[in-house]
N, C-alpha and C positions, 0 to 999 in steps of 0.2 A: 756573182755572174761570170762566165767565161769571157775573158777578153777576145774580141773579134779582130780579125785582120782586115786589110783593104780600106784603111782610112785614106781618102783622097783629100789632099789639100790643094785647091786651086789658088794659084799664085803662091805655091809653096817655097819658091826660092827667093821671094821678095822679103823686104825687112821684116814684116809681121809674120808672113808665112813661115819663114825659116825659124823665127822665135817660137812659133807654135810648134813646129816640128821637133825642135829640141826639148821642149817641155814634155812633149808626149814621149820621147825617147827616154828621158830621165825618169819620169813617173810611172810609165807603162811600157818598160822595155821589150815586152813580148809582142806589142802590137806592130803590125806591118804597116809601113807608111808609103803612099804613092804620092810623089811630088808631081804636081800637074802644072803644065804652062806651055808656052810656045817654043822655049829654047832649052834643048838637052844640054848645051854648053853651060848655061847659067845655073843649072841644076846639079851639074857634075860635082862640083866641090862640096855641096851640102850633102850628097849622097855619100862621098867618100867620109866625111866626118861622122855622119850618123850610123852607117852601116844599116843592113837589113832594110834598105829603102829603094824603091823603084821609082822610075820616072815614066810618065805617060804625056804624050803631046797632046794638049787640049787647047784650043782656041775658043774662049767663052763666047765669041762673037760669031762662031761658025759651028753650027749644030752638027754639021757633018763629021767634024773631028770627034764627037762624043761616042762614036763606034769605038774608040780607043779605051773608053772606060772599062774596068773590070766588070765582069757579068752582073754583079749587084754589090756595090760598095757597102761597107757597114755603115759609113756616113760619109757625106761630102761636106767639107769645110770651104765655104766660099770666102776667101780673103781678097778678092778682087770684085769690082763693081759689076754686078749682073744687069747691066743697063737694060738689056732687051728681054729680061726674064727668062732667058734661054736655060739657065741652070735650074731655075725654079720650076719650069715647065718639065724638064727632064725627070726632077725628083718627083713631082706629082704624078707624071705618067707611069714611071717605073716603080713607084713605091720605095724610093730611097730616102732614108733620113738625111735632113739637110740642117746645117748650122751656117747662117749667113750673118756675118758681122759687119757688112758694109753698107746697109741700106739706110739712107737718111730720110728725113721726115717725108717728103713727098713720094719717093719710090716706095716707102713701106706702105703708105695708104693705098697706092695703086696695087701692090702685092696682095694686100689683104683682100682687095675686091676680087683679084684673080682666084684666090683660094676659096673665096665664097662659092664660086662656080664649080668647085671640085669637092670631093670628099677625100682628104688626104689618106692615103694608105699607110703613111709612115710619118713620124713626127717632123714638123717644119718649125725650127727654132730660130726666130729672128732676134739676134743679139747685137744690134746696131746702136743701142744706148751706148754712152761713152765708155770707151776702152772695153768693148765686146761685152757689154752687160754689167761691168763692175759698178757704174753709177746706180743702177737699179738694185743690185744687191746690197750696196751700202744703204740706199733708201729704205729697203725692207728691214735691214739691220737696225737702222736708226729708229723705225716705227715700232719695232718690238718692245713691249713693255710700256708703250705710251697709250694711255686710254684715249680712244676715239681721235686719232690723228686727222688732222683736217688739211694740211699742206706739207710740202717737202721743198726746200731749197737746196739746189746742188750748185756749188761754186768749184771752178776748176781753175788752177794756175798753171799755165802753159809756160814751160821753160824754152826760151828762145834758142838756147844752145843745145836743146835735145835733138837727137837723131830723129828725123822724119823723112820717110819715103813719100813719093808721090801720092800714093793711095792714102797714106795716113793723114795728108793734109788737104784732102778734097773737100773737107767741110768748109774751106775757105770759099769754094765756089758757090756755096749756098747763101752767102752773107747778104746778097741783093734780093733774096726771095723771102716773102712772108712764109711762115710755117704754122702748121696746125697744131693746136693744143685743145685739151678738154679742161674747161673751168667751170665750176658749179653745174656740172652735167651738160654743158653746152659747148658745141664746137666753136672755136674762135681762131682767127688767123692774126698772128702777132709779127710785127715787123722786127727784123734783127736789130740787134745792138741798141735797143731802147730798155726802158725799165731797168735801169742800173741800180746797184747799191754798193756799199762798201763791205767788202768781206775781210774778216781778220783770219788770216791763215796761220798755221803753226810757225813759231819762231818770230812772233810779233811783227808779221809782215801784213800790211793792209793794202789792198788793191781795189780799185773800183771795178766790178765785174758787170757784164752786159749780157742780156738774153740772146741766145741763138738757137737754131732748130735742131733739136735732138729728139729722138722718138719717145724716150721715157715721160716727155711732157704731155704725150698723147696717150700712152698706154697706161702709166701709173694710175691716174685718176680712174680709168675705167676698171682696171683689174683689181685695184685696192681700196677703191671707194673714197678716195680723199677728194677734196674740193679742187686742189690744184697742186701742180708740180712745175716748179721753174728752174731751168738750167741756165747758168751764166758762166762767161768765161773772161778772164784777163790774162795777159802775157806778163811775164815777170819784168818786163820793161814798161813802166807806167807811161813813158812817152809814146812808145809803139801802140799801146792800147789807145791812147787818146787820139793819136793820128788815124788809126784805123776806124775808130768810132766816127770821127768826123768826116772820114771819106765815105763810109757806109751811109751815114745819116744824110749827107749832102746829095746823095744819089750818084756820085762820081764812081763808086764800086760797080754799080750796075752798067755804067758807060764802058768799064774795062772788063766786063764779064765775058766777052767772046773769046774764041780760041786764039785771036791774034795776040791777045794779052796774058795768055796762060803763064809764060815764063816770068812776067812782071809780078802777077799776083803770087805765084808759088815761091818766088825768090824770098818773099818776106819771111816765110817759116821753114823753108827747106834748108837743112843745116847738115853740114858734114863734120861738125865738131865732135867733141868727146862725149857728149850727152848731158842731160840734166835730169833732175827728180820730177817724177810725175805726182801732183799733189791734188787730191780731191777733198772737199768738206762738204758734208751733208747734215742739214738741220731738219728734223722732223718736229712739227708743232701740233700741239692741240690748243684749246682756248686758254690754257694757263701755264703750260710747260712746253719745254723743247728738249730733245735730245739731240746731241751733236756727235758725229762720227767723222774722224779724218783718216784718210789713208795716203801714205807716202811710199812711193817705190823709187828707191835711189838708182834702180837700173834704167829708169825711164819709161816713156809712154809705150814704146814698142813691146817692151818687156811686160808692162802691166796689162796691155791689150792681149798679149799672148796668154797670160794668167786667166783673164776672163774667158778667153776662148777655150782653154784647157777645162775650166769649170763647166762651160756648156757642152763640151765633148763628153765629159764624165757623165753629165746628166742625161744626155740623149742616148747614151749606151748603157745607162744603168750602172755605171761605175761609181756612183755617189751614194750607194747603199740605199737607193730609192728606186721604185719602178720606173722605167723610161716613160716620158710623157707620150701622149696621144694628140694627133692633130696639130693645129697651129697653137704655138706657145711662145712665151717671153721669158727672160731671166727672172723677173720678180715673181713668177709663178712657181719657183722651185720649192718643194716641200722641205728642203734642207738647207735653208739659208745660212744657218750657222756653221754648217759643214762647209759651205762655200767660203765663208770668212776664214775658217781654219785652213782651207785650201790656199787662200791668199797669204796667210802668215807663213804657212810652210814653204811658199815660194819667195819669201822674203819681204813680203809688203808689211809695213808697219801699220797697224790699226789701233786708233786710240778712241775712247768713248767717254762721252760725258752725259750722264743721264740726268734729266728733269732739273737742269740747272746747277747740280752738284757734282763735284768730282767723283767719278766712279772708282772705288777702290779696287775694282777688278779690271781696271784699264788694262788693255793688252797691247802688246807689240810683238814683232816677230823675234825679239831677243830673249823674251821671257821663257 
């Protein structure tokens, strides 16, 4: 397929957006990129470093600014929260393909209801499961070769010293809210930071992880027919995890959930350090066996999120050697999951697999 121009990245000069732009430039140098946001000054240095990059002034909360969009972008990448569904409505009305990597549990359910009242003229890909769909892709990979999988457990180890911009840590603001999941074909609402278990991450690192609201717990059971998907998180400081769990479970987190305490909440994870590794572990189970897949990105969570976004961009444009999707879709619906795994590895993500309780002789990582 011929690569198309006019990829618009909303929030393109932010921590995640700029990583996405760099990966597009590396892997698809002929694609033209439009960095979209409110500040031309903030976009200028990224434009100089990338080349062949335009800037368009877009305020996601001001639909009047949407007249600055190119006539019909090949795809819009939403790397900032579309709180009022303005970009989603723009994509639906104009038939523009959209990849949104920012919708958490409740906004996703709201968006799905909105889309039900339209017939999308172009694909709408919601990739807001952890790291722009990486968790869902790894879940699909873990399920491959497992007869009649019934459940998936996704464990995340969050590096406290990793770089994290404001948008990347907004999941913290959801910790006081119950979130929707599908379990045994039924809709349930789960309180965050409950249902914990011990997770044994690579390097003999054991941490207690806690449930929190991510969309794959709602979409994976419906799309892949499993009984349950559970996503849990721990920080690589056991003390911090323990304190945060206590604050959330006690209800104190809800008391400090207003705008007045934004700086306090976000100071916990917002770091200007040199970064840390992003680590995910996924276990797919049936009644007698399990497959385990781990992914480690030593370049950190912003890079791994950008890798996830790159995979979704390639899918929605048909650059992954499969036909572009139609209508509403999610990362776990990709027909080329193993191709997505190869893309992660090509971007430096280490992937390791243990199949059915035995060490897989074909375990792979990015160095092989």
